[in-house]
N, C-alpha and C positions, 0 to 999 in steps of 0.2 A: 281784299288787300291786293297789292301789286304782285304779279306773277312773273314779271320780266325784270331782267338785270338792267340797272342804270349805271353806266360807266362813271367813274369819278370825273367831276367837273368843278371849275371855279366860276365865280360870277362873270368873268370876262367871256366865258364860253357860252353864256346864256343871253336871252333877250328879255326885255321888259315889255309886257303887254299893258297898254293903257286901260284903266278902268274908271268908272264914274267917281270913285273915291281916291284914286291915285294910280297904283300900278300893281301888276301881278307878275311874279317871276316863278315860272314852273321849274321845279327841280327834277321831278320824275313823274311820268304818267304812264299808266298801263292802258293802252287803247282798247283792250278787250273788256276789262272790268270797270274802267273809268276811275279806278283808285289813283289818287294823286297826292303828292307832297309839294307844297309851294309856299312862297313868301308873299305876303300882302303888305304894301306900304300905303299909308293914308296921308293925304295932304292935311296941313294944319287947319285949313279953313273948311274941311269937309264936315257936313252935317248929315245926320241920318234922314232918310226920306220921311216926309210928314206922315205917310200911312203906316210907319213902323212905331211911332210914338204912342205910348199908352197901350201897346200890344205885347203879347207873348208869341213866341214862335217855337216850332220844332222842325226838324228835318229827319228824313228816313235814313240818312247815312250816319256812320260812326265818325265822330270828329275828335281829334286831339289838337290843341292849339297852345303854342308858347307865345307869350307877349314878350318880345325881345327889346322893344324900346317904346317909351311913352306910358300913358295911363289911359284907361278906358272906363267911362261912366256908363253903367247899364241902366239907362233911363231913370236914374235917381235911386235905384234899388241897392246897388253896391258898386264899389270901385275895384277895378282889376289893375294891378300895377306890375311893372317889370322888375325882376324877371318873374313872369307869371305863367301859370299853367291851368288848363281846364280840360276835362274830358266829358263831352256830351254824347251819351248813347243815342241810338235812334229813338224818336218819339219823346224827347225830353223837352218839356215846356220851360222856357226861360225868357227873360226880357229881350225884346227885339230892337228897341230904339237906342242902341248903344252908340256912343260918341267917343272918339279918340281925342284926348286933350294934347295939344302940341304935336299933332301927327301921331303916328303909331306904326309899328312894324311887328307883324305876327308870322310865325312859322306854323303852318297848318298841314295836318295829315288827315285825309279822308279815305274811306274804303270804297266810295263810289261817288258819282257826281252829286253835288248838293242840291236839295230842293227845300222850299220853305212853305210852311203852313202857319197861318196867323189866327189869333183869336184875341178878344178883348181881355184885359186883366180882370180877373174875377173881383167882384165887390168884396171889400174887407180882406183882400189877399194878404197873407202874412209873410210873403217873400220866399216861402219854401217851394223850390222847383219840384216837378214831378213828371213821371212817365204817363203818357196818355193811356187811360185805362183800356181803350179799345184797340190798342196797338196789337198787330198780329204776331209780333215778336218782342219778348221782354229780355233785354240784355242782362246777363248774369254778372256783368262786371260792376265794380264799385265806381260810382260817379264822383268826379272831382269838380265842384262848382266853381271854386275860386281859390287858387293856391298861390302864395308868394314864396318862391323858391329861394330867394336870398336869405330867408329866415331859417332855412334848414342847414345844419352843419354838413361840411364835407366829411366823409368817413373812408378809411382805407378799405380796399378790396383785397380779398384773399383767394388763393387758388384752392381747389378741392382738398388738397393735403394740408392746408393751413399756412402755406408759404405766402408772403406778401406778393401781390400781383404787380406792384410798382406804380399804382395810380389810385386816385381817390374817386368817389362817386357819390351822387345823391340819387337814391332809388325813388323814382317818382310814382310809377304805376305798373301793374301787371295785368295783361289781358288773359283772363282765364279761359277764354274761348279759342284763342289762337296760340297761346304759349309764348307770346312776345312780351318783353319787358321794356319799359320806357325809363331812361335814366340820363343823368348828366355825368360826363367823364372829365376829369382834370388830371392831366399828365404833366410832370415837371419838365423843365429844360433838361435836355440830354436823355430823355426817355427813349427806350428801345423795346421792341417786341421780343417774342421768344419763340423758339422752335416748337412746332406742334400746335400752335394756337389756331391754325386754319384747318386742322384735321377734324374729321367727324362732321355730323350733320349740324346745321344751324342756319342762321340768317342774320343780316346786318344792314343797318341803315344809319347814316351819320351825317350831321350838319355841324360844321365848325363855327363856333361862336367867337373865338379869339385865338391868336397864335397860329401855328402851322403844323401840319402833319405830313410827312413824306411816306408814301406807300410804294413798296417794291413789288409790283405786279408784273404783268407781261411787259410793261414799261414803267419806269419810275415817274411818279407824279407827286408834286407837293401841293396839298390843299391848304389854301390860305383862308382867312375869314370869309365865310359864305360858301366854302367848299362842301361838296356833297357827293355821296354815292349810295347805292342800294344793291344788295345781292340777296335774293330770297333763299339761297341754298348754302351759303358758307359765311364764316366770320372773315372779314377783310382786314381791319386794322388790328395788328398784333403779330404779324409775321416777323421772323427773326431779323429781317433786314429793314423793317419799318422803324422809323425813328422821328423824333422831334427835337430840333436844335433849340427852339424857343419855348417849348412847352405849349400846351393847347387846352382849351375847354370846348366841349362839344355836346350837343344833344345826340343821344344814341338810342336806337331801338335794336334789340337783339333777341334772337331765339337760339338757345343753346349757348355755347361758350364755356371755357375752362374755369371761369371764376365764380365766386359767390358774392353777390351784391349785398350791401348792408340792408337792414330792414327799411321798409317804407316809413317815413316820418310824417307824412301828411295826415 
């Protein structure tokens, strides 16, 4: 995982790196571990490389991906549609020849640089993905192959004492190995943080999907759509002077925090 703090930024603060399929927008990179969170955008005419069709792949990194826009066909085995989520642990065999229909935009979180290993699809394969039996490390986390998050209801979040926290969430996934949770946050227009929410140990990573969020840190900054930050040591969004005039929806990864998220519904 990333061990360095990434200051809050908006898309205008970042650059796009051209890729064979479209572009990559790096949000946060740890130069020591290679852990990175980034956005990939695919062109509408992009086709998967011919050597990936009819193949399965795994990588030795841990991957979480959100499909923010478009739809993805996994080589005819299944469809991934927005707002979608998947969690691939290391050494997880899955279809390789994926194609994004009408373009596509994904938010990706890796714990180290990605690598790829390929094999032919087994004869009479039933479509069930699996961890490579010879893998040197078996991840203890629950795998999410293909989830559609728009089909999950928003639920209120409560503080430890039972008081409403003032926002809703969709609890997506828990990392039992690191203690971090993955979730969606929805705050209403006029939302404000509370005193004490930055106290204590924790960690926080956030990407704004819609709306805007104003953070009162050493300087005041408003994160618009595509805004991002990462802090491995404290909760950022929620200080008593943080607020949102418009309301906002965000992808959020946190460790610690004063709230109790609703149950995972995947």
